[in-house]
C-alpha positions, -999 to +999 in steps of 0.1 A: +175-166-259+174-158-296+151-129-293+173-113-267+203-117-289+184-101-317+175-071-296+211-064-284+223-051-318+190-032-320+196-016-286+232-008-296+221+008-328+194+028-311+220+041-285+244+050-313+217+067-332+207+087-301+243+097-295+247+107-331+215+128-331+225+146-299+260+154-312+248+165-346+225+190-330+255+209-316+279+231-334+317+225-332+322+252-306+293+239-285+307+203-286+341+216-274+324+235-245+305+204-235+338+184-233+355+212-213+325+215-189+325+178-184+363+179-175+355+207-151+329+186-133+353+156-132+380+178-116+356+185-087+353+148-082+391+144-081+392+171-054+368+149-033+392+120-037+421+142-026+402+155+004+395+119+015+431+109+011+443+140+030+419+133+059+431+097+059+467+108+063+457+134+089+440+107+111+470+084+107+493+112+120+468+119+149+472+083+160+510+085+158+515+064+126+544+073+104+533+082+069+554+070+040+564+096+015+548+084-017+548+119-032+567+151-024+537+168-008+529+140+017+525+158+051+547+148+080+528+166+108+492+169+118+493+207+112+505+203+077+480+176+070+452+198+083+464+228+063+465+207+031+430+194+038+417+229+044+432+241+011+417+212-008+383+218+008+384+254-002+397+246-037+370+220-041+343+245-031+356+271-056+359+246-084+324+233-077+310+269-077+326+281-109+322+248-129+285+246-119+280+283-128+298+279-162+277+248-170+244+265-162+255+296-182+264+275-213+232+255-210+213+288-211+233+299-241+225+266-258+188+270-251+190+305-267+209+291-297+183+263-302+155+288-299+170+312-325+178+283-349+143+269-347+125+303-351+148+312-379+141+279-396+104+283-393+106+319-407+125+306-438+104+275-444+086+272-477+053+290-474+031+261-484+048+239-459+047+266-431+009+271-434+004+234-428+020+237-394+000+243-362+011+277-348+006+268-311+026+236-316+055+256-332+053+281-303+054+253-277+084+237-294+103+270-296+097+279-260+095+246-241+109+218-261+142+238-267+146+242-230+141+205-223+165+197-251+192+220-236+186+203-202+194+170-219+230+182-225+232+194-189+223+159-177+248+145-202+276+166-186+267+156-151+262+119-160+295+116-178+314+134-150+297+113-124+305+080-141+342+090-144+344+101-108+327+069-096+352+049-116+382+067-100+367+064-065+361+027-072+398+024-081+407+040-048+385+015-030+403-013-048+436+001-036+423+001+000+400-030-001+393-053-031+362-067-013+347-032-009+353-024-046+337-057-056+307-050-035+304-015-050+307-030-085+280-055-078+257-028-065+262-006-095+255-035-119+223-042-100+212-006-102+220-005-139+201-037-147+170-025-127+170+008-145+176-005-180+151-034-179+124-020-156+125+018-155+139+028-189+113+013-212+084+026-192+100+060-190+105+062-228+068+053-234+057+078-208+079+106-222+066+100-257+030+100-245+036+132-225+049+151-256+019+140-276-005+150-248+012+184-244+008+191-281-029+184-281-033+205-249-016+234-266-039+230-296-070+230-274-059+260-254-050+280-286-085+271-300-102+284-269-082+317-267-086+325-304-124+318-304-132+340-274-159+360-291-178+331-305-175+311-272-190+340-253-217+344-278-227+307-279-221+303-242-204+270-247-174+275-224-182+240-209-174+222-242-139+238-244-132+234-207-141+197-209-117+192-238-089+210-219-097+191-187-095+157-203-063+164-221-048+180-189-056+147-171-037+128-198-007+151-194-008+148-156-008+110-157+021+108-182+040+135-164+036+116-131+053+086-147+081+107-162+088+124-129+082+094-105+101+067-123+135+085-119+126+093-083+119+056-077+154+047-091+170+074-070+153+062-038+165+026-045+200+039-052+201+060-020+191+032+003+211+006-015+242+028-013+237+033+025+235-004+030+265-009+009+286+015+030+275-003+062+285-037+047+319-021+038+324-009+074+315-044+087+339-060+062+368-036+071+363-042+108+363-080+104+395-079+082+416-052+099+436-063+130+450-029+138+421-010+155+439+024+153+444+020+115+407+010+113+397+045+124+417+061+096+402+037+070+367+045+083+373+082+079+386+076+043+355+055+035+332+080+051+346+110+032+347+090+000+312+076+005+299+111+013+305+120-023+302+085-038+267+076-025+250+107-039+269+102-072+255+066-076+220+079-068+225+108-092+237+086-120+205+065-117+183+096-115+201+114-145+199+083-166+161+082-161+157+119-168+178+117-200+155+091-214+126+116-211+145+147-222+159+129-253+125+130-268+128+168-269+163+166-286+148+143-312+119+167-318+142+197-322+165+177-345+136+166-366+122+201-369+155+216-378+159+189-405+125+197-419+134+234-419+166+226-439+147+202-463+119+226-470+139+258-467+127+285-491+154+288-518+167+322-527+148+336-557+167+348-587+167+386-591+146+390-623+139+427-626+112+440-650+119+462-680+122+499-676+089+517-668+073+484-656+070+471-621+058+436-628+060+411-657+045+376-654+051+353-684+034+319-689+032+313-652+017+280-639+012+271-603-004+245-581+002+229-547+016+194-545-010+168-553-037+193-563-052+206-595-038+236-613-045+269-596-030+292-622-026+284-659-005+303-684-008+337-666+006+367-684+005+401-669+024+434-675+021+462-649+034+497-654+047+522-629+019+542-613-008+518-626-036+503-606-049+469-616-080+454-600-081+416-598-114+399-591-129+365-592-148+339-571-134+326-539-108+299-544-099+309-579-063+317-570-062+355-565-042+352-533-020+326-549-012+351-576-002+377-551+019+352-532+038+345-564+045+382-569+056+387-533+079+357-536+061+336-509+058+308-534+074+300-567+058+291-600+061+256-613+069+271-647+071+305-663+088+336-649+079+365-625+100+396-631+096+420-602+118+440-578+108+423-545+127+448-525+100+474-536+070+453-526+046+459-497+019+433-491-012+440-471-034+409-465-071+410-455-063+397-420-037+422-406-013+408-380-005+433-353+021+432-326+009+434-290+028+467-288+024+504-295+010+520-327+045+533-333+062+499-332+034+484-353+041+510-380+078+505-379+075+467-378+113+462-378+123+494-396+148+517-379+134+547-361+117+573-382+105+608-373+070+612-360+061+634-390+067+604-414+046+582-392+018+606-391+020+612-429+016+575-435-014+574-411-029+604-429-028+586-462-045+556-445-071+579-429-060+570-394-042+601-383-073+616-365-079+584-346-042+582-334-042+619-324-073+614-303-055+587-282-041+599-249-007+584-257-008+591-294+017+569-313+026+552-280-009+539-274-011+501-272-031+481-298-037+450-276-032+413-286-033+413-324-050+446-323-078+436-300-083+472-289-089+483-325-119+477-348-114+456-380-113+488-401-087+504-378-065+473-380-067+474-418-058+511-419-029+505-396-017+477-419-020+500-449-001+528-431+026+503-423+030+494-460+029+531-470+056+540-445+081+517-463+079+538-494+077+508-517+066+513-553+043+483-556+014+476-532-003+442-531-037+447-515-055+414-508-090+426-497-070+451-476-100+475-474-128+450-470-135+461-434-138+498-444-169+517-452-173+529-488-163+566-481-131+557-462-122+532-488-127+557-516-105+583-499-077+559-491-076+545-527-076+581-540-047+589-518-028+558-529-034+566-566-023+602-561+010+590-545+021+574-578+024+539-564+015+509-585-013+489-569-025+453-575-058+453-558-078+421-551-114+429-542-149+417-544-165+452-541-178+464-575-174+502-567-136+498-563-133+489-600-136+527-607-101+531-593-085+505-616-068+514-649-074+478-658-095+451-645-088+413-647-108+383-637-095+349-627-116+320-642-104+284-638-068+296-633-067+318-664-064+356-663-090+374-684-090+412-690-123+429-688-134+460-709-138+491-688-169+512-697-160+547-708-180+564-679-159+543-654-127+554-672-137+590-669-140+587-631-108+568-627-082+586-605-053+603-624-051+616-659-033+585-672-062+561-671-073+563-708-037+567-720-026+537-699-054+515-712-047+525-748-010+517-744-020+483-730-041+477-761-011+487-783+012+464-764-011+435-767-014+442-804 
């Protein structure tokens, strides 16, 4: 017995923790709405009780019995009793319709709210934490887990309302027959014990296993869809299909348990409740001496049980479903807590000095638990200047750009830059499955077509777009699947140019272009007067830099530009800018 006593506080604490987690996930307004919706569903149950009482009185009047005036509205004729019953039935139907509709509407709003909160949290999470997450898993949680979590509150509303209504109806049974109420109470306790000690634990395990299996299945499917070219080349579709099939079988087994166990409880409750009603009828018949009054009581019990029996069954079914859906509430609450814990803090607005677009002073950076990536980096960049940054893979070039863009923060030192004037073009361009126009705008308000075409012209993509049958409204496919690698990069460059920002961060942003197109685009960018921080491995692009830096073991080293290269650098400020840098360093 001691172990059982030890588990009781543990079960109570777990229930309290579950209740606290579910409540904390809601806002104040949402909590109030849940209470109001629950009261609405309870009111429907009260109408059922009133309908049963009205029909009881009507049958008494039909048999010639005088009805005592307990309240002012007690009917005295069959016609008035029938009219009251009709009004109550119509009222009950309307209340059921509007309360159910309002409940479903608010649950949909709650799903939307959770979806927006979760996606907003993901988008504001610290970059180094965000990149550790699996994208397909985040997508599954945002679309599916939030819906299951919202359904948890729907079940809470229905369960709470059903419990209250059953309690009130039980009180009505006590008023009419104590034995019937005791039988009902014994049956409810039996259902509860069977659910808690047999169904509930198995359901919790099955729900947790199903969530884990679904996550792995999402991973495997995302891997297959994103590796389509390689899979077709290597002709190894069977390997990926086998992985998906095995995981889908695990999901099916766990899902069967999650769905079947509540159904098992519902079946037991249904049949048990029918037997209970039959026992009540037998008991009433044995105890009542007045056979005419017996008919009225049976009508009362019938109308009451018509609502009571499904409620008892539904309580058992909802309790089982809530155990499964709570896992989704816990997942969403955990993710939102992580988003708050690792939320990217607002960066201080440290603007550079006049005439400069970037100043990095004694900047050090590393990821948690790893060696230093950048050590004591100092860099000054002027308006209209192009700086080429090169170095071996893994030396920290992208990390430096991330610091400038504000995606990450230095562990020490300062980065002074106007981040509102930055455009970042990575090597792997992410495109919307949408039109060229919307990929260019990328959230900007509408702009005239001439501005869009001007940006495309600077990126050497205007002729390609003009050749499309739909022009700017041509679709690009899933992440630009209908475009070549070079066309995707040029569309990304045009997107950055359209924003009119003064500082362009180009992280191998022209690596998929041929030398001639790359040369023309860089010449266009230099002529536009924009400042460019260009990360590249291509040697011929060095000719476009006013200065060249190399990253070695986390340190930034400036290279000397040969005079012939300086002579071919775009713009007439190349030599002057380099000389000014020498004077500044002196």
